[in-house]
Backbone of each chain as nested JSON, in Angstrom:
{
  "chains": [
    {"id": "A", "residues": [
      {"number": 1, "name": "MET", "atoms": {"N": [124.972, 49.446, 132.161], "CA": [125.097, 49.186, 130.727], "C": [125.159, 50.55, 130.015]}},
      {"number": 2, "name": "ASP", "atoms": {"N": [126.11, 50.693, 129.11], "CA": [126.188, 51.978, 128.437], "C": [126.589, 51.768, 126.977]}},
      {"number": 3, "name": "VAL", "atoms": {"N": [126.634, 52.859, 126.274], "CA": [126.684, 52.756, 124.813], "C": [128.118, 52.522, 124.363]}},
      {"number": 4, "name": "ASP", "atoms": {"N": [129.117, 52.751, 125.315], "CA": [130.487, 52.692, 124.767], "C": [130.899, 51.263, 124.438]}},
      {"number": 5, "name": "LEU", "atoms": {"N": [130.101, 50.276, 124.897], "CA": [130.433, 48.897, 124.511], "C": [130.389, 48.767, 122.981]}},
      {"number": 6, "name": "ILE", "atoms": {"N": [129.347, 49.401, 122.396], "CA": [129.208, 49.295, 120.937], "C": [130.423, 49.933, 120.263]}},
      {"number": 7, "name": "PHE", "atoms": {"N": [130.816, 51.119, 120.785], "CA": [131.939, 51.798, 120.14], "C": [133.22, 50.989, 120.305]}},
      {"number": 8, "name": "LYS", "atoms": {"N": [133.381, 50.352, 121.472], "CA": [134.593, 49.545, 121.682], "C": [134.646, 48.424, 120.644]}},
      {"number": 9, "name": "ILE", "atoms": {"N": [133.501, 47.722, 120.495], "CA": [133.488, 46.585, 119.579], "C": [133.665, 47.055, 118.145]}},
      {"number": 10, "name": "ALA", "atoms": {"N": [133.036, 48.192, 117.805], "CA": [133.184, 48.695, 116.434], "C": [134.647, 49.061, 116.183]}},
      {"number": 11, "name": "ALA", "atoms": {"N": [135.295, 49.68, 117.194], "CA": [136.7, 50.081, 117.006], "C": [137.561, 48.843, 116.786]}},
      {"number": 12, "name": "ILE", "atoms": {"N": [137.343, 47.807, 117.633], "CA": [138.138, 46.583, 117.463], "C": [137.899, 45.994, 116.08]}},
      {"number": 13, "name": "GLY", "atoms": {"N": [136.617, 45.99, 115.667], "CA": [136.31, 45.411, 114.361], "C": [137.024, 46.134, 113.256]}},
      {"number": 14, "name": "ILE", "atoms": {"N": [137.017, 47.489, 113.312], "CA": [137.646, 48.256, 112.234], "C": [139.145, 48.017, 112.247]}},
      {"number": 15, "name": "ILE", "atoms": {"N": [139.743, 48.029, 113.443], "CA": [141.202, 47.833, 113.517], "C": [141.568, 46.479, 112.942]}},
      {"number": 16, "name": "VAL", "atoms": {"N": [140.798, 45.445, 113.336], "CA": [141.117, 44.101, 112.852], "C": [140.939, 44.041, 111.343]}},
      {"number": 17, "name": "ALA", "atoms": {"N": [139.903, 44.703, 110.818], "CA": [139.68, 44.662, 109.366], "C": [140.849, 45.321, 108.638]}},
      {"number": 18, "name": "VAL", "atoms": {"N": [141.271, 46.488, 109.155], "CA": [142.381, 47.187, 108.478], "C": [143.643, 46.344, 108.572]}},
      {"number": 19, "name": "LEU", "atoms": {"N": [143.894, 45.805, 109.773], "CA": [145.087, 44.974, 109.946], "C": [145.049, 43.778, 109.001]}},
      {"number": 20, "name": "ASN", "atoms": {"N": [143.84, 43.226, 108.861], "CA": [143.667, 42.076, 107.999], "C": [144.086, 42.417, 106.573]}},
      {"number": 21, "name": "GLN", "atoms": {"N": [143.552, 43.555, 106.082], "CA": [143.886, 43.944, 104.711], "C": [145.385, 44.162, 104.588]}},
      {"number": 22, "name": "LEU", "atoms": {"N": [145.964, 44.835, 105.621], "CA": [147.398, 45.129, 105.574], "C": [148.186, 43.833, 105.418]}},
      {"number": 23, "name": "LEU", "atoms": {"N": [147.847, 42.846, 106.282], "CA": [148.614, 41.601, 106.273], "C": [148.41, 40.856, 104.957]}},
      {"number": 24, "name": "ILE", "atoms": {"N": [147.16, 40.905, 104.439], "CA": [146.917, 40.191, 103.177], "C": [147.753, 40.829, 102.065]}},
      {"number": 25, "name": "ARG", "atoms": {"N": [147.764, 42.2, 102.036], "CA": [148.531, 42.858, 100.957], "C": [149.996, 42.497, 101.091]}},
      {"number": 26, "name": "SER", "atoms": {"N": [150.513, 42.345, 102.319], "CA": [151.959, 42.098, 102.449], "C": [152.254, 40.61, 102.354]}},
      {"number": 27, "name": "GLY", "atoms": {"N": [151.214, 39.808, 101.95], "CA": [151.525, 38.433, 101.603], "C": [151.393, 37.453, 102.743]}},
      {"number": 28, "name": "ARG", "atoms": {"N": [151.08, 37.923, 103.988], "CA": [150.993, 36.948, 105.097], "C": [149.528, 36.625, 105.358]}},
      {"number": 29, "name": "GLU", "atoms": {"N": [148.926, 35.779, 104.528], "CA": [147.488, 35.497, 104.69], "C": [147.231, 34.796, 106.022]}},
      {"number": 30, "name": "ASP", "atoms": {"N": [148.146, 33.858, 106.405], "CA": [147.845, 33.087, 107.616], "C": [147.8, 34.002, 108.84]}},
      {"number": 31, "name": "GLN", "atoms": {"N": [148.762, 34.981, 108.897], "CA": [148.731, 35.879, 110.053], "C": [147.47, 36.726, 110.037]}},
      {"number": 32, "name": "ALA", "atoms": {"N": [147.014, 37.066, 108.83], "CA": [145.778, 37.854, 108.746], "C": [144.632, 37.088, 109.404]}},
      {"number": 33, "name": "MET", "atoms": {"N": [144.553, 35.76, 109.076], "CA": [143.488, 34.948, 109.686], "C": [143.648, 34.927, 111.201]}},
      {"number": 34, "name": "MET", "atoms": {"N": [144.915, 34.841, 111.651], "CA": [145.148, 34.794, 113.11], "C": [144.628, 36.066, 113.783]}},
      {"number": 35, "name": "THR", "atoms": {"N": [144.945, 37.211, 113.205], "CA": [144.518, 38.465, 113.862], "C": [143.003, 38.56, 113.877]}},
      {"number": 36, "name": "THR", "atoms": {"N": [142.362, 38.128, 112.748], "CA": [140.886, 38.179, 112.755], "C": [140.338, 37.313, 113.874]}},
      {"number": 37, "name": "LEU", "atoms": {"N": [140.893, 36.105, 113.994], "CA": [140.415, 35.2, 115.064], "C": [140.649, 35.82, 116.428]}},
      {"number": 38, "name": "ALA", "atoms": {"N": [141.832, 36.424, 116.62], "CA": [142.14, 37.008, 117.931], "C": [141.124, 38.108, 118.257]}},
      {"number": 39, "name": "GLY", "atoms": {"N": [140.871, 38.986, 117.259], "CA": [139.898, 40.061, 117.497], "C": [138.538, 39.5, 117.828]}},
      {"number": 40, "name": "LEU", "atoms": {"N": [138.147, 38.446, 117.098], "CA": [136.829, 37.843, 117.336], "C": [136.743, 37.316, 118.756]}},
      {"number": 41, "name": "ILE", "atoms": {"N": [137.827, 36.644, 119.21], "CA": [137.77, 36.044, 120.551], "C": [137.697, 37.123, 121.619]}},
      {"number": 42, "name": "VAL", "atoms": {"N": [138.442, 38.217, 121.425], "CA": [138.395, 39.297, 122.416], "C": [136.981, 39.844, 122.508]}},
      {"number": 43, "name": "VAL", "atoms": {"N": [136.356, 40.106, 121.357], "CA": [135.013, 40.699, 121.375], "C": [134.021, 39.721, 121.973]}},
      {"number": 44, "name": "LEU", "atoms": {"N": [134.179, 38.424, 121.617], "CA": [133.236, 37.427, 122.149], "C": [133.339, 37.356, 123.664]}},
      {"number": 45, "name": "SER", "atoms": {"N": [134.591, 37.414, 124.192], "CA": [134.71, 37.314, 125.66], "C": [134.036, 38.52, 126.314]}},
      {"number": 46, "name": "MET", "atoms": {"N": [134.138, 39.71, 125.671], "CA": [133.452, 40.874, 126.255], "C": [131.945, 40.662, 126.235]}},
      {"number": 47, "name": "LEU", "atoms": {"N": [131.423, 40.072, 125.126], "CA": [129.97, 39.964, 124.98], "C": [129.404, 38.867, 125.87]}},
      {"number": 48, "name": "VAL", "atoms": {"N": [130.207, 37.837, 126.152], "CA": [129.663, 36.717, 126.927], "C": [129.208, 37.214, 128.301]}},
      {"number": 49, "name": "THR", "atoms": {"N": [130.025, 38.084, 128.924], "CA": [129.614, 38.573, 130.251], "C": [128.305, 39.362, 130.131]}},
      {"number": 50, "name": "GLN", "atoms": {"N": [128.169, 40.139, 129.04], "CA": [126.941, 40.923, 128.893], "C": [125.738, 40.002, 128.685]}},
      {"number": 51, "name": "ILE", "atoms": {"N": [125.908, 38.935, 127.924], "CA": [124.787, 38.023, 127.658], "C": [124.368, 37.332, 128.946]}},
      {"number": 52, "name": "SER", "atoms": {"N": [125.376, 36.935, 129.759], "CA": [124.987, 36.27, 131.028], "C": [124.249, 37.27, 131.913]}},
      {"number": 53, "name": "GLU", "atoms": {"N": [124.684, 38.542, 131.871], "CA": [123.985, 39.565, 132.664], "C": [122.553, 39.712, 132.169]}},
      {"number": 54, "name": "LEU", "atoms": {"N": [122.377, 39.626, 130.84], "CA": [121.027, 39.735, 130.262], "C": [120.125, 38.665, 130.841]}},
      {"number": 55, "name": "PHE", "atoms": {"N": [120.6, 37.404, 130.797], "CA": [119.714, 36.324, 131.242], "C": [119.503, 36.369, 132.75]}},
      {"number": 56, "name": "VAL", "atoms": {"N": [120.51, 36.843, 133.514], "CA": [120.302, 36.959, 134.96], "C": [119.236, 38.016, 135.231]}},
      {"number": 57, "name": "THR", "atoms": {"N": [119.262, 39.122, 134.475], "CA": [118.243, 40.166, 134.682], "C": [116.857, 39.621, 134.405]}},
      {"number": 58, "name": "ILE", "atoms": {"N": [116.732, 38.88, 133.279], "CA": [115.402, 38.339, 132.943], "C": [114.956, 37.397, 134.05]}},
      {"number": 59, "name": "LYS", "atoms": {"N": [115.912, 36.578, 134.538], "CA": [115.511, 35.6, 135.555], "C": [115.033, 36.32, 136.812]}},
      {"number": 60, "name": "ASP", "atoms": {"N": [115.771, 37.371, 137.227], "CA": [115.372, 38.058, 138.465], "C": [114.018, 38.707, 138.299]}},
      {"number": 61, "name": "LEU", "atoms": {"N": [113.813, 39.384, 137.19], "CA": [112.623, 40.22, 137.083], "C": [111.376, 39.359, 136.994]}},
      {"number": 62, "name": "PHE", "atoms": {"N": [111.478, 38.203, 136.308], "CA": [110.277, 37.392, 136.114], "C": [110.204, 36.253, 137.117]}},
      {"number": 63, "name": "GLN", "atoms": {"N": [111.071, 36.267, 138.129], "CA": [111.094, 35.218, 139.148], "C": [111.094, 33.825, 138.523]}},
      {"number": 64, "name": "LEU", "atoms": {"N": [111.941, 33.602, 137.571], "CA": [111.981, 32.287, 136.88], "C": [112.705, 31.273, 137.737]}}
    ]},
    {"id": "B", "residues": [
      {"number": 1, "name": "MET", "atoms": {"N": [122.318, 53.695, 114.257], "CA": [123.777, 53.91, 114.344], "C": [124.49, 52.562, 114.39]}},
      {"number": 2, "name": "VAL", "atoms": {"N": [123.903, 51.656, 115.191], "CA": [124.497, 50.322, 115.288], "C": [124.403, 49.622, 113.943]}},
      {"number": 3, "name": "CYS", "atoms": {"N": [123.258, 49.833, 113.265], "CA": [123.08, 49.133, 111.986], "C": [124.108, 49.619, 110.983]}},
      {"number": 4, "name": "CYS", "atoms": {"N": [124.323, 50.931, 110.928], "CA": [125.281, 51.376, 109.901], "C": [126.684, 50.949, 110.282]}},
      {"number": 5, "name": "LEU", "atoms": {"N": [126.982, 50.892, 111.59], "CA": [128.311, 50.391, 111.97], "C": [128.478, 48.95, 111.505]}},
      {"number": 6, "name": "SER", "atoms": {"N": [127.41, 48.158, 111.67], "CA": [127.561, 46.732, 111.308], "C": [127.627, 46.591, 109.798]}},
      {"number": 7, "name": "LEU", "atoms": {"N": [126.874, 47.473, 109.064], "CA": [126.969, 47.396, 107.595], "C": [128.371, 47.794, 107.15]}},
      {"number": 8, "name": "LEU", "atoms": {"N": [128.952, 48.747, 107.893], "CA": [130.304, 49.184, 107.522], "C": [131.254, 47.994, 107.519]}},
      {"number": 9, "name": "LEU", "atoms": {"N": [131.082, 47.113, 108.544], "CA": [132.058, 46.025, 108.681], "C": [131.623, 44.773, 107.939]}},
      {"number": 10, "name": "LYS", "atoms": {"N": [130.428, 44.852, 107.277], "CA": [129.912, 43.611, 106.676], "C": [130.9, 43.081, 105.631]}},
      {"number": 11, "name": "LYS", "atoms": {"N": [131.504, 43.978, 104.84], "CA": [132.291, 43.487, 103.699], "C": [133.527, 42.772, 104.203]}},
      {"number": 12, "name": "GLU", "atoms": {"N": [134.296, 43.434, 105.124], "CA": [135.554, 42.809, 105.517], "C": [135.284, 41.517, 106.288]}},
      {"number": 13, "name": "SER", "atoms": {"N": [134.503, 41.662, 107.41], "CA": [134.311, 40.417, 108.188], "C": [132.884, 40.406, 108.695]}},
      {"number": 14, "name": "ALA", "atoms": {"N": [132.084, 39.491, 108.159], "CA": [130.657, 39.451, 108.522], "C": [130.499, 39.133, 110.007]}},
      {"number": 15, "name": "ALA", "atoms": {"N": [131.471, 38.381, 110.569], "CA": [131.319, 37.997, 111.974], "C": [131.25, 39.235, 112.85]}},
      {"number": 16, "name": "PHE", "atoms": {"N": [132.097, 40.214, 112.54], "CA": [132.103, 41.411, 113.382], "C": [130.801, 42.182, 113.256]}},
      {"number": 17, "name": "SER", "atoms": {"N": [130.223, 42.187, 112.028], "CA": [128.967, 42.936, 111.904], "C": [127.906, 42.304, 112.786]}},
      {"number": 18, "name": "PHE", "atoms": {"N": [127.888, 40.959, 112.843], "CA": [126.891, 40.331, 113.71], "C": [127.168, 40.638, 115.168]}},
      {"number": 19, "name": "LEU", "atoms": {"N": [128.47, 40.669, 115.543], "CA": [128.784, 40.941, 116.952], "C": [128.369, 42.351, 117.333]}},
      {"number": 20, "name": "ILE", "atoms": {"N": [128.513, 43.285, 116.396], "CA": [128.095, 44.653, 116.712], "C": [126.587, 44.688, 116.885]}},
      {"number": 21, "name": "LEU", "atoms": {"N": [125.868, 43.942, 116.024], "CA": [124.401, 43.89, 116.179], "C": [124.053, 43.327, 117.55]}},
      {"number": 22, "name": "LEU", "atoms": {"N": [124.761, 42.267, 117.947], "CA": [124.497, 41.646, 119.251], "C": [124.737, 42.659, 120.366]}},
      {"number": 23, "name": "ALA", "atoms": {"N": [125.846, 43.398, 120.28], "CA": [126.132, 44.408, 121.305], "C": [125.025, 45.458, 121.333]}},
      {"number": 24, "name": "GLY", "atoms": {"N": [124.548, 45.845, 120.148], "CA": [123.468, 46.83, 120.101], "C": [122.212, 46.313, 120.767]}},
      {"number": 25, "name": "VAL", "atoms": {"N": [121.874, 45.041, 120.498], "CA": [120.68, 44.454, 121.124], "C": [120.817, 44.488, 122.633]}},
      {"number": 26, "name": "LEU", "atoms": {"N": [122.002, 44.082, 123.13], "CA": [122.184, 44.047, 124.581], "C": [122.073, 45.446, 125.17]}},
      {"number": 27, "name": "THR", "atoms": {"N": [122.698, 46.42, 124.519], "CA": [122.676, 47.782, 125.066], "C": [121.251, 48.301, 125.126]}},
      {"number": 28, "name": "VAL", "atoms": {"N": [120.514, 48.152, 124.01], "CA": [119.152, 48.689, 124.002], "C": [118.314, 47.971, 125.05]}},
      {"number": 29, "name": "PHE", "atoms": {"N": [118.538, 46.658, 125.184], "CA": [117.768, 45.909, 126.182], "C": [118.008, 46.471, 127.57]}},
      {"number": 30, "name": "PHE", "atoms": {"N": [119.303, 46.694, 127.914], "CA": [119.582, 47.14, 129.278], "C": [119.117, 48.573, 129.483]}},
      {"number": 31, "name": "LEU", "atoms": {"N": [119.021, 49.362, 128.41], "CA": [118.525, 50.732, 128.586], "C": [117.013, 50.728, 128.773]}},
      {"number": 32, "name": "VAL", "atoms": {"N": [116.308, 49.826, 128.065], "CA": [114.847, 49.878, 128.063], "C": [114.286, 49.129, 129.259]}},
      {"number": 33, "name": "PHE", "atoms": {"N": [114.975, 48.057, 129.694], "CA": [114.345, 47.145, 130.647], "C": [114.048, 47.775, 132.011]}},
      {"number": 34, "name": "PRO", "atoms": {"N": [114.907, 48.645, 132.573], "CA": [114.551, 49.223, 133.873], "C": [113.215, 49.949, 133.839]}},
      {"number": 35, "name": "LEU", "atoms": {"N": [112.805, 50.442, 132.653], "CA": [111.512, 51.143, 132.604], "C": [110.362, 50.184, 132.892]}},
      {"number": 36, "name": "MET", "atoms": {"N": [110.6, 48.872, 132.656], "CA": [109.517, 47.893, 132.782], "C": [109.235, 47.57, 134.247]}},
      {"number": 37, "name": "SER", "atoms": {"N": [110.234, 47.751, 135.143], "CA": [110.071, 47.188, 136.493], "C": [108.872, 47.779, 137.228]}},
      {"number": 38, "name": "PRO", "atoms": {"N": [108.555, 49.103, 137.137], "CA": [107.351, 49.565, 137.846], "C": [106.093, 48.843, 137.369]}},
      {"number": 39, "name": "VAL", "atoms": {"N": [106.011, 48.556, 136.048], "CA": [104.802, 47.87, 135.548], "C": [104.678, 46.515, 136.225]}},
      {"number": 40, "name": "LEU", "atoms": {"N": [105.825, 45.798, 136.297], "CA": [105.768, 44.453, 136.883], "C": [105.406, 44.541, 138.359]}},
      {"number": 41, "name": "ALA", "atoms": {"N": [105.927, 45.584, 139.056], "CA": [105.578, 45.717, 140.478], "C": [104.074, 45.926, 140.614]}},
      {"number": 42, "name": "LEU", "atoms": {"N": [103.491, 46.745, 139.732], "CA": [102.042, 46.99, 139.793], "C": [101.284, 45.684, 139.596]}},
      {"number": 43, "name": "VAL", "atoms": {"N": [101.731, 44.885, 138.6], "CA": [101.02, 43.627, 138.318], "C": [101.114, 42.718, 139.531]}},
      {"number": 44, "name": "GLU", "atoms": {"N": [102.282, 42.769, 140.226], "CA": [102.411, 41.907, 141.411], "C": [101.387, 42.306, 142.47]}},
      {"number": 45, "name": "GLN", "atoms": {"N": [101.219, 43.626, 142.666], "CA": [100.226, 44.042, 143.673], "C": [98.845, 43.515, 143.295]}},
      {"number": 46, "name": "ILE", "atoms": {"N": [98.508, 43.65, 142.002], "CA": [97.184, 43.174, 141.562], "C": [97.067, 41.677, 141.864]}},
      {"number": 47, "name": "GLU", "atoms": {"N": [98.185, 40.957, 141.603], "CA": [98.125, 39.498, 141.786], "C": [97.82, 39.183, 143.249]}},
      {"number": 48, "name": "LYS", "atoms": {"N": [98.45, 39.952, 144.19], "CA": [98.239, 39.618, 145.61], "C": [96.781, 39.805, 145.978]}},
      {"number": 49, "name": "THR", "atoms": {"N": [96.161, 40.868, 145.47], "CA": [94.771, 41.129, 145.909], "C": [93.798, 40.206, 145.189]}},
      {"number": 50, "name": "LEU", "atoms": {"N": [93.924, 40.067, 143.9], "CA": [92.837, 39.403, 143.156], "C": [93.081, 37.906, 143.012]}},
      {"number": 51, "name": "SER", "atoms": {"N": [93.768, 37.483, 141.926], "CA": [93.698, 36.062, 141.531], "C": [94.53, 35.228, 142.484]}},
      {"number": 52, "name": "GLY", "atoms": {"N": [94.375, 33.923, 142.462], "CA": [95.09, 32.997, 143.339], "C": [96.556, 32.981, 142.981]}},
      {"number": 53, "name": "GLY", "atoms": {"N": [97.043, 31.959, 142.258], "CA": [98.472, 31.892, 141.976], "C": [98.752, 31.869, 140.498]}},
      {"number": 54, "name": "ALA", "atoms": {"N": [97.697, 32.002, 139.67], "CA": [97.875, 31.772, 138.232], "C": [98.794, 32.824, 137.64]}},
      {"number": 55, "name": "LEU", "atoms": {"N": [98.862, 34.018, 138.271], "CA": [99.621, 35.101, 137.627], "C": [101.112, 34.811, 137.659]}},
      {"number": 56, "name": "SER", "atoms": {"N": [101.585, 33.996, 138.656], "CA": [103.024, 33.703, 138.671], "C": [103.376, 32.893, 137.434]}},
      {"number": 57, "name": "TYR", "atoms": {"N": [102.442, 32.028, 136.984], "CA": [102.708, 31.302, 135.733], "C": [102.831, 32.281, 134.586]}},
      {"number": 58, "name": "LEU", "atoms": {"N": [101.982, 33.333, 134.609], "CA": [102.042, 34.324, 133.52], "C": [103.43, 34.949, 133.482]}},
      {"number": 59, "name": "PHE", "atoms": {"N": [103.953, 35.28, 134.681], "CA": [105.295, 35.883, 134.71], "C": [106.309, 34.947, 134.082]}},
      {"number": 60, "name": "LYS", "atoms": {"N": [106.223, 33.641, 134.489], "CA": [107.208, 32.683, 133.964], "C": [107.135, 32.647, 132.447]}},
      {"number": 61, "name": "VAL", "atoms": {"N": [105.904, 32.531, 131.917], "CA": [105.756, 32.402, 130.467], "C": [106.291, 33.651, 129.78]}},
      {"number": 62, "name": "LEU", "atoms": {"N": [106.022, 34.815, 130.389], "CA": [106.512, 36.063, 129.767], "C": [108.027, 36.051, 129.686]}},
      {"number": 63, "name": "GLY", "atoms": {"N": [108.682, 35.642, 130.789], "CA": [110.146, 35.648, 130.794], "C": [110.715, 34.712, 129.758]}},
      {"number": 64, "name": "ILE", "atoms": {"N": [110.161, 33.488, 129.722], "CA": [110.682, 32.515, 128.761], "C": [110.453, 33.007, 127.344]}},
      {"number": 65, "name": "ALA", "atoms": {"N": [109.265, 33.563, 127.099], "CA": [108.953, 34.019, 125.732], "C": [109.917, 35.132, 125.333]}},
      {"number": 66, "name": "LEU", "atoms": {"N": [110.205, 36.032, 126.287], "CA": [111.104, 37.143, 125.952], "C": [112.477, 36.622, 125.582]}},
      {"number": 67, "name": "ALA", "atoms": {"N": [113.023, 35.714, 126.417], "CA": [114.371, 35.197, 126.145], "C": [114.386, 34.456, 124.818]}},
      {"number": 68, "name": "ALA", "atoms": {"N": [113.368, 33.605, 124.587], "CA": [113.353, 32.818, 123.348], "C": [113.234, 33.741, 122.145]}},
      {"number": 69, "name": "GLN", "atoms": {"N": [112.442, 34.804, 122.291], "CA": [112.257, 35.736, 121.174], "C": [113.569, 36.418, 120.814]}},
      {"number": 70, "name": "ILE", "atoms": {"N": [114.306, 36.875, 121.825], "CA": [115.581, 37.553, 121.551], "C": [116.523, 36.6, 120.834]}},
      {"number": 71, "name": "ALA", "atoms": {"N": [116.643, 35.365, 121.359], "CA": [117.576, 34.409, 120.752], "C": [117.167, 34.099, 119.323]}},
      {"number": 72, "name": "GLN", "atoms": {"N": [115.847, 33.926, 119.116], "CA": [115.39, 33.545, 117.786], "C": [115.659, 34.657, 116.779]}},
      {"number": 73, "name": "GLU", "atoms": {"N": [115.379, 35.913, 117.156], "CA": [115.584, 37.004, 116.199], "C": [117.064, 37.165, 115.899]}},
      {"number": 74, "name": "LEU", "atoms": {"N": [117.921, 36.942, 116.937], "CA": [119.356, 37.075, 116.687], "C": [119.814, 36.03, 115.685]}},
      {"number": 75, "name": "CYS", "atoms": {"N": [119.313, 34.779, 115.836], "CA": [119.712, 33.742, 114.879], "C": [119.248, 34.137, 113.482]}},
      {"number": 76, "name": "LYS", "atoms": {"N": [118.033, 34.708, 113.399], "CA": [117.539, 35.088, 112.072], "C": [118.414, 36.196, 111.488]}},
      {"number": 77, "name": "ASP", "atoms": {"N": [118.852, 37.153, 112.346], "CA": [119.743, 38.216, 111.84], "C": [121.006, 37.629, 111.275]}},
      {"number": 78, "name": "ALA", "atoms": {"N": [121.521, 36.583, 111.941], "CA": [122.786, 36.009, 111.46], "C": [122.547, 35.169, 110.216]}},
      {"number": 79, "name": "GLY", "atoms": {"N": [121.246, 35.002, 109.843], "CA": [120.997, 34.281, 108.602], "C": [120.711, 32.817, 108.818]}},
      {"number": 80, "name": "ALA", "atoms": {"N": [120.683, 32.36, 110.094], "CA": [120.465, 30.927, 110.34], "C": [118.987, 30.715, 110.621]}},
      {"number": 81, "name": "GLY", "atoms": {"N": [118.177, 30.551, 109.551], "CA": [116.732, 30.434, 109.748], "C": [116.357, 29.156, 110.474]}},
      {"number": 82, "name": "ALA", "atoms": {"N": [116.999, 28.04, 110.093], "CA": [116.631, 26.754, 110.717], "C": [116.933, 26.799, 112.204]}},
      {"number": 83, "name": "LEU", "atoms": {"N": [118.093, 27.367, 112.55], "CA": [118.452, 27.452, 113.973], "C": [117.428, 28.292, 114.712]}},
      {"number": 84, "name": "ALA", "atoms": {"N": [116.964, 29.382, 114.057], "CA": [115.989, 30.255, 114.714], "C": [114.715, 29.467, 115.036]}},
      {"number": 85, "name": "SER", "atoms": {"N": [114.263, 28.643, 114.076], "CA": [113.021, 27.907, 114.356], "C": [113.246, 26.874, 115.453]}},
      {"number": 86, "name": "MET", "atoms": {"N": [114.461, 26.312, 115.526], "CA": [114.722, 25.354, 116.616], "C": [114.678, 26.061, 117.966]}},
      {"number": 87, "name": "VAL", "atoms": {"N": [115.262, 27.253, 118.014], "CA": [115.239, 28.0, 119.275], "C": [113.799, 28.31, 119.665]}},
      {"number": 88, "name": "GLU", "atoms": {"N": [112.984, 28.666, 118.67], "CA": [111.58, 28.973, 118.967], "C": [110.871, 27.73, 119.492]}},
      {"number": 89, "name": "LEU", "atoms": {"N": [111.172, 26.577, 118.885], "CA": [110.575, 25.324, 119.348], "C": [110.955, 25.08, 120.804]}},
      {"number": 90, "name": "GLY", "atoms": {"N": [112.258, 25.304, 121.104], "CA": [112.716, 25.121, 122.486], "C": [111.965, 26.032, 123.44]}},
      {"number": 91, "name": "GLY", "atoms": {"N": [111.766, 27.287, 123.019], "CA": [111.024, 28.232, 123.868], "C": [109.618, 27.742, 124.114]}},
      {"number": 92, "name": "ARG", "atoms": {"N": [108.946, 27.263, 123.052], "CA": [107.562, 26.777, 123.232], "C": [107.552, 25.593, 124.182]}},
      {"number": 93, "name": "ALA", "atoms": {"N": [108.521, 24.672, 124.007], "CA": [108.531, 23.481, 124.881], "C": [108.687, 23.916, 126.338]}},
      {"number": 94, "name": "LEU", "atoms": {"N": [109.594, 24.858, 126.583], "CA": [109.798, 25.313, 127.974], "C": [108.526, 25.928, 128.525]}},
      {"number": 95, "name": "ILE", "atoms": {"N": [107.838, 26.713, 127.694], "CA": [106.611, 27.349, 128.189], "C": [105.594, 26.284, 128.546]}},
      {"number": 96, "name": "LEU", "atoms": {"N": [105.466, 25.276, 127.648], "CA": [104.473, 24.213, 127.92], "C": [104.813, 23.501, 129.224]}},
      {"number": 97, "name": "ILE", "atoms": {"N": [106.116, 23.238, 129.43], "CA": [106.499, 22.53, 130.661], "C": [106.15, 23.374, 131.877]}},
      {"number": 98, "name": "SER", "atoms": {"N": [106.385, 24.703, 131.77], "CA": [106.179, 25.53, 132.968], "C": [104.691, 25.68, 133.27]}},
      {"number": 99, "name": "VAL", "atoms": {"N": [103.816, 25.505, 132.247], "CA": [102.383, 25.7, 132.518], "C": [101.72, 24.39, 132.917]}},
      {"number": 100, "name": "PHE", "atoms": {"N": [102.48, 23.28, 132.845], "CA": [101.902, 21.953, 133.042], "C": [101.112, 21.836, 134.354]}},
      {"number": 101, "name": "PRO", "atoms": {"N": [101.645, 22.248, 135.539], "CA": [100.865, 22.092, 136.767], "C": [99.523, 22.801, 136.699]}},
      {"number": 102, "name": "LEU", "atoms": {"N": [99.486, 23.954, 136.027], "CA": [98.226, 24.694, 135.922], "C": [97.182, 23.848, 135.199]}},
      {"number": 103, "name": "VAL", "atoms": {"N": [97.6, 23.186, 134.125], "CA": [96.662, 22.375, 133.341], "C": [96.123, 21.252, 134.213]}},
      {"number": 104, "name": "GLN", "atoms": {"N": [97.022, 20.677, 135.043], "CA": [96.555, 19.566, 135.89], "C": [95.507, 20.065, 136.88]}},
      {"number": 105, "name": "ASP", "atoms": {"N": [95.719, 21.265, 137.446], "CA": [94.708, 21.779, 138.38], "C": [93.361, 21.908, 137.677]}},
      {"number": 106, "name": "VAL", "atoms": {"N": [93.415, 22.489, 136.444], "CA": [92.15, 22.69, 135.721], "C": [91.474, 21.341, 135.513]}},
      {"number": 107, "name": "LEU", "atoms": {"N": [92.262, 20.348, 135.109], "CA": [91.649, 19.02, 134.861], "C": [91.001, 18.5, 136.136]}},
      {"number": 108, "name": "LYS", "atoms": {"N": [91.695, 18.672, 137.29], "CA": [91.098, 18.157, 138.547], "C": [89.768, 18.84, 138.794]}},
      {"number": 109, "name": "GLN", "atoms": {"N": [89.752, 20.175, 138.592], "CA": [88.482, 20.876, 138.857], "C": [87.397, 20.364, 137.934]}},
      {"number": 110, "name": "VAL", "atoms": {"N": [87.745, 20.17, 136.636], "CA": [86.721, 19.705, 135.685], "C": [86.205, 18.341, 136.132]}},
      {"number": 111, "name": "GLU", "atoms": {"N": [87.15, 17.462, 136.565], "CA": [86.695, 16.138, 137.016], "C": [85.745, 16.31, 138.204]}},
      {"number": 112, "name": "GLY", "atoms": {"N": [86.13, 17.224, 139.116], "CA": [85.273, 17.425, 140.292], "C": [83.875, 17.818, 139.856]}},
      {"number": 113, "name": "LEU", "atoms": {"N": [83.796, 18.692, 138.856], "CA": [82.464, 19.137, 138.419], "C": [81.686, 17.977, 137.818]}},
      {"number": 114, "name": "LEU", "atoms": {"N": [82.374, 17.197, 136.959], "CA": [81.61, 16.182, 136.21], "C": [81.099, 15.093, 137.142]}},
      {"number": 115, "name": "LEU", "atoms": {"N": [82.009, 14.606, 138.083], "CA": [81.595, 13.417, 138.866], "C": [80.485, 13.759, 139.842]}}
    ]}
  ]
}
């Protein structure tokens, strides 16, 4: 586990936010929503593996 | 650092700020948790020499409490207070279930003493 996960997610978040504003200004609100959703799903898929790793670690250490 | 990153993104999309907080929680957890393992190994040695089997229940309760605590605080961070209390209730129920055999042993011993 290392710190670059946070930077990766922050970078994706910033890119999606900027893209969102760009698309909204150019009048394509629906595409803006699509990109936000896409970014959210990418980040969630990255985090899901980390969360499962978290619970596996707790289970191993406490012999649950 | 994680907090200011999440505040940065709060205005555009609150979902991302919560995800960054979640990533921060996971990272700090994985950095801090390996430090705990020697303590747990020491407690295991103590358990083998001294008490019977009650300490394994302690381990179980600790693990469940830790997981429930993390989930509950995360829900509270996201602003879902009711969900947080439900998660806490679930954690308590699991702990009670895991300690149930211990309570039965105690009751048997008490009955043995009284009769």
